[in-house]
C-alpha positions as CSV (number, residue, x, y, z in Angstrom):
1,X,57.7,64.4,-106.3
2,X,58.0,60.6,-106.5
3,X,59.9,59.1,-109.4
4,X,58.5,56.4,-111.6
5,X,60.9,53.9,-109.9
6,X,59.8,54.8,-106.4
7,X,56.1,54.6,-107.5
8,X,56.7,51.1,-109.0
9,X,58.4,50.0,-105.9
10,X,55.6,51.3,-103.7
11,X,53.0,49.4,-105.8
12,X,55.1,46.2,-105.5
13,X,55.3,46.6,-101.7
14,X,51.6,47.1,-101.2
15,X,50.6,44.3,-103.7
16,X,48.9,41.4,-101.9
17,X,51.2,38.8,-103.5
18,X,54.8,38.8,-104.5
19,X,56.6,36.6,-107.0
20,X,58.3,34.8,-104.1
21,X,54.9,33.8,-102.7
22,X,54.0,32.3,-106.1
23,X,57.1,30.1,-105.9
24,X,56.2,29.0,-102.4
25,X,52.7,28.1,-103.5
26,X,54.1,25.9,-106.3
27,X,56.5,24.2,-103.8
28,X,53.6,23.6,-101.4
29,X,51.5,22.1,-104.2
30,X,54.3,19.7,-105.1
31,X,54.6,18.6,-101.5
32,X,50.9,17.8,-101.3
33,X,51.1,16.0,-104.7
34,X,54.1,13.9,-103.6
35,X,52.4,13.0,-100.3
36,X,49.8,11.0,-102.3
37,X,52.4,8.9,-104.1
38,X,54.1,5.7,-103.1
39,X,57.7,6.5,-103.8
40,X,60.8,4.4,-103.4
41,X,64.1,6.3,-103.2
42,X,66.0,3.2,-104.3
43,X,64.0,3.0,-107.6
44,X,63.0,6.5,-108.7
45,X,60.6,6.6,-111.5
46,X,58.6,3.7,-110.2
47,X,56.1,5.7,-108.2
48,X,52.5,4.7,-108.0
49,X,49.4,6.5,-106.7
50,X,48.8,5.8,-103.0
51,X,46.0,8.2,-102.3
52,X,45.2,8.5,-98.7
53,X,47.1,5.3,-97.7
54,X,50.2,7.3,-96.7
55,X,48.0,9.4,-94.3
56,X,46.3,6.3,-93.0
57,X,49.7,4.7,-92.3
58,X,50.8,7.7,-90.2
59,X,47.5,8.0,-88.4
60,X,47.7,4.4,-87.3
61,X,51.2,4.6,-85.9
62,X,51.4,5.1,-82.2
63,X,54.8,6.9,-82.5
64,X,53.2,9.5,-84.7
65,X,50.7,10.5,-82.0
66,X,53.4,10.6,-79.4
67,X,55.5,12.9,-81.6
68,X,52.5,15.1,-82.3
69,X,51.7,15.4,-78.6
70,X,55.3,16.3,-77.8
71,X,55.3,18.9,-80.6
72,X,52.2,20.4,-79.2
73,X,53.6,20.5,-75.7
74,X,56.7,22.2,-77.0
75,X,54.8,24.8,-79.1
76,X,52.3,25.6,-76.3
77,X,55.0,25.8,-73.7
78,X,57.1,28.2,-75.8
79,X,54.0,30.3,-76.7
80,X,53.1,30.6,-73.0
81,X,56.4,32.5,-72.4
82,X,55.8,35.0,-75.2
């Protein structure tokens, strides 16, 4: 016969989400939020809303596309061995 403790643990293990996943979701949300801000590390508290300007800046930099290509080569190369 299962004890109340083991039944509670079993329910926790089969639950679709855990408390740790909720913390991860909040951290991911903060990352997305901060990616839309113009933030100066030398003057914190002076951030302004940048919108998609940060993403446009990265998309127009040639070094970004080179780094992305190198990352894809590395990932695809490593996945081909597994």
